[in-house]
C-alpha positions in Angstrom: 93.4 -98.7 56.2 90.8 -96.8 54.2 90.2 -97.9 50.6 87.0 -98.6 48.6 88.8 -101.5 46.8 88.7 -104.8 48.7 91.9 -106.1 47.2 93.8 -102.9 48.1 92.4 -103.0 51.6 93.5 -106.5 52.1 96.9 -105.9 50.6 97.5 -102.9 53.0 96.1 -104.7 56.0 98.4 -107.6 55.4 101.4 -105.3 54.8 100.8 -103.5 58.1 100.3 -106.8 59.9 103.6 -108.0 58.5 105.3 -105.0 60.0 104.0 -106.0 63.4 101.0 -103.7 63.8 97.3 -104.3 64.1 95.2 -102.8 61.3 91.5 -102.2 60.9 89.8 -101.4 57.6 87.2 -99.0 56.4 85.5 -99.2 53.0 85.0 -95.5 52.6 85.5 -92.1 54.1 82.4 -92.0 56.2 83.1 -95.4 57.8 86.7 -94.2 58.5 85.5 -91.1 60.3 83.0 -93.1 62.4 85.8 -95.5 63.4 88.2 -92.6 64.1 85.6 -90.9 66.3 84.9 -94.1 68.2 88.3 -95.5 68.7 92.0 -94.7 69.3 94.1 -95.1 66.2 97.8 -94.3 65.8 97.9 -93.8 62.0 95.7 -93.9 58.9 96.6 -95.2 55.4 94.1 -93.3 53.2 93.1 -93.7 49.6 92.1 -90.5 47.8 89.7 -91.7 45.1 86.5 -93.1 46.9 82.8 -92.6 46.2 80.7 -90.1 48.2 83.5 -88.9 50.4 87.0 -88.9 49.0 90.3 -88.9 50.9 90.6 -85.1 50.6 87.3 -84.7 52.4 88.4 -87.2 55.1 91.6 -85.2 55.6 89.6 -82.0 55.9 87.2 -83.4 58.5 90.0 -85.0 60.5 91.9 -81.7 60.7 88.7 -79.9 61.8 88.1 -82.4 64.6 90.3 -82.0 67.7 90.2 -85.7 68.6 91.4 -86.7 65.1 93.7 -83.8 64.3 96.9 -85.4 65.5 96.4 -88.8 63.9 99.1 -89.1 61.2 97.7 -89.8 57.7 99.7 -91.4 54.9 97.9 -91.1 51.6 98.2 -94.2 49.4 96.9 -93.4 45.9 97.3 -94.2 42.2 96.2 -90.8 40.9 97.6 -89.7 37.6 98.2 -86.2 38.7 100.4 -87.5 41.6 102.3 -84.2 42.3 99.2 -82.1 42.5 97.4 -84.7 44.7 100.4 -85.0 47.0 100.6 -81.2 47.4 96.9 -80.9 48.1 96.9 -83.9 50.6 99.9 -82.4 52.5 98.2 -79.0 52.6 95.2 -80.7 54.2 97.4 -82.3 56.8 98.7 -85.6 55.4 102.1 -86.4 56.7 103.3 -88.6 53.8 102.4 -90.1 50.5 102.8 -93.6 49.0 101.9 -94.8 45.5 99.6 -97.9 45.4 102.6 -99.9 44.0 104.6 -99.3 47.2 107.6 -101.3 48.4 107.2 -102.8 51.9 110.5 -101.3 53.0 109.2 -97.8 52.1 105.9 -98.4 53.8 107.8 -99.5 56.9 110.0 -96.4 56.9 107.1 -94.0 56.4 104.8 -95.7 58.9 107.4 -95.9 61.6 108.3 -92.3 61.1 104.6 -91.3 61.4 104.1 -93.5 64.5 107.2 -92.0 66.1 106.0 -88.5 65.6 102.6 -89.5 67.0 104.2 -91.0 70.1 106.1 -87.8 70.6 103.0 -85.6 70.2 101.1 -87.9 72.6 103.9 -87.5 75.2 104.0 -83.8 74.7 100.2 -83.5 75.2 100.4 -85.7 78.3 103.2 -83.5 79.7 101.4 -80.3 79.0 98.3 -81.7 80.7 100.4 -82.4 83.8 101.7 -78.8 83.7 98.1 -77.5 83.5 97.1 -79.6 86.5 100.2 -78.4 88.5 99.3 -74.8 87.6 95.7 -75.4 88.9 97.2 -76.7 92.1 99.5 -73.6 92.4 96.5 -71.4 91.9 94.6 -73.1 94.7 97.6 -72.7 97.0 97.7 -69.0 96.1 94.1 -68.6 97.0 94.8 -70.1 100.4 93.3 -73.6 99.9 95.8 -75.9 101.4 93.8 -79.1 101.8 96.2 -81.5 100.1 93.4 -83.7 98.8 91.8 -80.8 96.9 95.1 -80.3 95.0 94.9 -83.9 93.4 98.6 -84.2 93.0 99.1 -87.9 93.9 99.5 -89.2 90.4 101.7 -86.3 89.3 104.1 -87.0 92.3 104.6 -90.6 91.0 106.6 -89.3 88.1 110.3 -89.0 88.8 110.9 -86.1 86.3 111.3 -82.5 87.3 107.6 -81.9 87.1 106.9 -84.8 89.4 109.4 -83.5 91.9 107.9 -80.0 91.7 104.4 -81.5 92.4 105.9 -83.3 95.4 107.3 -80.0 96.7 103.8 -78.4 96.3 102.1 -81.2 98.0 104.7 -81.1 100.9 104.1 -77.3 101.3 100.4 -77.8 101.3 100.6 -80.6 103.9 102.8 -78.5 106.2 100.6 -75.4 106.0 97.4 -77.5 106.3 98.7 -79.2 109.5 99.7 -75.9 111.0 96.2 -74.5 110.2 94.6 -77.5 111.9 96.8 -77.1 115.0 96.0 -73.4 115.1 92.2 -74.1 114.8 92.5 -76.6 117.6 94.5 -74.2 119.8 91.8 -71.4 119.2 89.0 -73.9 120.0 90.8 -74.9 123.2 91.3 -71.2 124.2 87.7 -70.4 123.5 86.6 -73.4 125.6 88.8 -72.1 128.4 87.2 -68.7 128.4 83.8 -70.3 128.6 84.8 -72.2 131.8 
C-alpha cells in the first residue's frame, strides 16, 4: 500500500488484511520502490498524488525494472480528472483503478483478479525456466556430454507433467550412454593392459 496520507494507508492496509492478505505500507514512491526492490510482493495499491515521486513515476520505474515489471498495480486515487488519470496509469502498466471511496467488495474483486493473473504469470515464468534448463541439457547431450550429473535434471524430473517426463527420458538416455562409455573405456584399458603384458 503506497500513499502519503497516513489515514488512507491505514484504511487500505486494514481493508487488505480483512480480505485475508498481508499488507505492508510505504509513505511515498521512493520508499515503495526500495521495498519492491528488496522484497517479493504480489500486488501494489498505489496512490497517484504524492510529493517528490508521484504514482505515475513509480509505475514508470516499475515497468523499466525487470524484477518489478510483473507486479500488478491497482491505482487508488481521488484525482479530479479521473478518466485521464486512469488512461495514463493503464498506459504506464497499471492493471486496474479504484477511487479512494472504494467499496470493499470491489477492492476484493479487483485485488483477487490481479493476484490470479500474477500467479499465472509466475507459473508461466517458472515453466519457461524449466524449458530453458531442459534445452540446455539437450544441447549438452548433443555435444556428447553424457555425464548425468552435468545435466542437472533431478529437480525437473520430480514434476509429473509432460516436461518432467521428458526430463526423465533425457536423464535415462544420458545414464544409458554414460554407462556404455564407462564400460567401453574399461574394456579399452583392459585390452591395453593385455598388450603390455
